[in-house]
C-alpha positions as CSV (number, residue, x, y, z in Angstrom):
1,M,27.0,-36.3,75.8
2,K,23.8,-36.7,77.1
3,T,22.8,-39.9,74.9
4,D,25.3,-42.2,76.6
5,F,24.6,-40.9,79.9
6,M,21.0,-41.0,79.0
7,K,21.3,-45.3,77.1
8,K,23.9,-46.3,80.6
9,C,21.2,-45.5,83.0
10,Y,18.2,-46.4,80.6
11,D,20.5,-49.7,80.9
12,Q,21.6,-50.2,84.3
13,F,18.4,-48.4,85.8
14,V,15.3,-50.2,84.0
15,T,13.9,-53.3,84.7
16,P,13.4,-55.9,82.4
17,Q,9.8,-55.7,82.6
18,A,9.3,-51.5,82.7
19,R,11.2,-52.0,79.5
20,E,8.3,-54.3,78.0
21,L,6.0,-52.0,79.6
22,I,7.6,-49.0,77.4
23,R,7.7,-51.3,74.2
24,L,4.0,-52.0,74.6
25,N,3.1,-48.4,75.2
26,V,5.0,-46.9,72.1
27,G,3.7,-50.0,69.4
28,V,-0.1,-49.5,71.1
29,A,0.3,-45.6,70.2
30,N,2.5,-46.8,66.7
31,R,-0.5,-48.5,65.3
32,I,-3.2,-46.1,66.3
33,Y,-1.2,-43.0,64.9
34,D,-0.9,-45.7,61.5
35,I,-4.4,-46.1,61.6
36,L,-5.4,-42.6,62.0
37,E,-2.8,-41.8,59.3
38,E,-4.4,-44.3,57.1
39,R,-7.3,-42.8,56.9
40,G,-6.5,-39.4,56.8
41,M,-8.1,-39.0,60.2
42,T,-6.6,-36.2,62.6
43,Q,-6.2,-36.8,66.6
44,K,-9.2,-34.4,67.0
45,D,-11.1,-36.4,64.3
46,F,-9.9,-39.3,66.7
47,A,-10.8,-37.6,70.1
48,R,-14.2,-37.1,68.9
49,L,-14.9,-40.5,68.4
50,M,-13.6,-41.9,71.4
51,G,-15.3,-39.2,73.4
52,K,-12.1,-37.5,74.7
53,S,-10.5,-34.3,74.6
54,E,-7.8,-33.7,72.3
55,A,-5.0,-33.7,75.1
56,E,-6.1,-37.2,76.6
57,V,-5.6,-38.7,72.8
58,S,-2.6,-36.7,72.2
59,R,-1.1,-38.6,76.1
60,W,-2.2,-41.6,74.1
61,L,-0.2,-40.9,71.1
62,S,3.0,-39.8,73.0
63,G,4.1,-43.7,74.2
64,T,3.9,-42.8,78.2
65,H,0.5,-43.6,77.9
66,N,-0.5,-47.2,80.3
67,F,-3.8,-48.5,78.5
68,T,-6.0,-50.6,80.1
69,T,-7.3,-53.3,78.3
70,P,-11.0,-52.0,78.8
71,T,-9.9,-48.2,76.8
72,I,-8.2,-50.4,74.0
73,A,-11.4,-52.7,73.9
74,N,-12.8,-49.4,73.1
75,I,-10.1,-48.2,70.7
76,N,-10.7,-51.6,69.0
77,A,-13.9,-51.0,68.4
78,V,-14.0,-47.6,67.3
79,L,-11.2,-48.1,65.0
80,G,-12.2,-51.0,63.6
81,E,-8.9,-52.5,63.6
82,N,-6.9,-54.4,66.5
83,V,-4.2,-52.0,68.2
84,L,-2.3,-54.9,70.2
85,E,-2.8,-58.0,68.8
86,V,-3.2,-60.8,71.0
87,P,-2.1,-64.7,69.6
88,Q,-4.9,-67.3,70.4
89,K,-4.8,-71.2,69.3
90,P,-7.2,-72.0,67.0
91,T,-10.1,-73.1,67.4
92,Y,-11.4,-76.8,65.7
93,V,-15.1,-78.4,65.3
94,F,-15.2,-81.2,64.0
95,I,-18.2,-82.1,61.7
96,P,-19.6,-85.9,62.1
97,L,-20.0,-87.3,58.7
98,P,-23.3,-89.5,58.4
99,R,-21.8,-93.4,58.6
100,M,-20.6,-95.1,55.7
101,E,-19.6,-98.4,54.0
102,R,-16.6,-98.6,53.2
103,E,-14.6,-101.6,51.0
104,T,-11.6,-102.5,53.3
105,L,-9.0,-105.0,53.1
106,P,-10.7,-108.2,55.7
107,A,-8.7,-109.8,58.1
108,N,-10.7,-112.2,57.4
109,P,-12.0,-113.4,54.0
110,K,-15.8,-113.8,55.1
111,E,-15.7,-110.2,56.5
112,S,-17.1,-107.8,53.6
113,N,-17.6,-103.8,54.2
114,R,-17.0,-102.3,57.5
115,K,-19.0,-99.4,58.6
116,Y,-17.3,-96.5,60.5
117,Q,-17.2,-93.6,61.6
118,S,-15.3,-90.2,60.7
119,S,-15.0,-86.2,60.3
120,Y,-13.6,-84.1,59.2
121,C,-12.1,-81.7,61.1
122,Y,-12.1,-77.1,60.6
123,E,-9.8,-74.8,61.7
124,I,-11.6,-71.2,62.2
125,N,-9.6,-68.1,62.9
126,R,-10.5,-65.7,64.6
């Protein structure tokens, strides 16, 4: 069968890098298509918003288009959603608290309270 032949060719001749490129392109195209479908938008509506021709948007949604990062940024801005997620490390913000007196168990009975500086740590997810 032709399908078996194509699969054998794909398995034998397509590099892991090319497979990953195909996976990403199809993933972005599917994400755009899903967003448009959720909003009841057509390719024509999307093309108009992007300032592109319907033929170009059709190529994008075919999954064979190599998206550039500026194009993805524009798509994200127009749709108001990310079409390609890039994991980010969380950002931490340390908020210092005022110096406070705190009762502690003194190492020396003549010691009373110790002053210390503390902070709270907040994780900010982007």
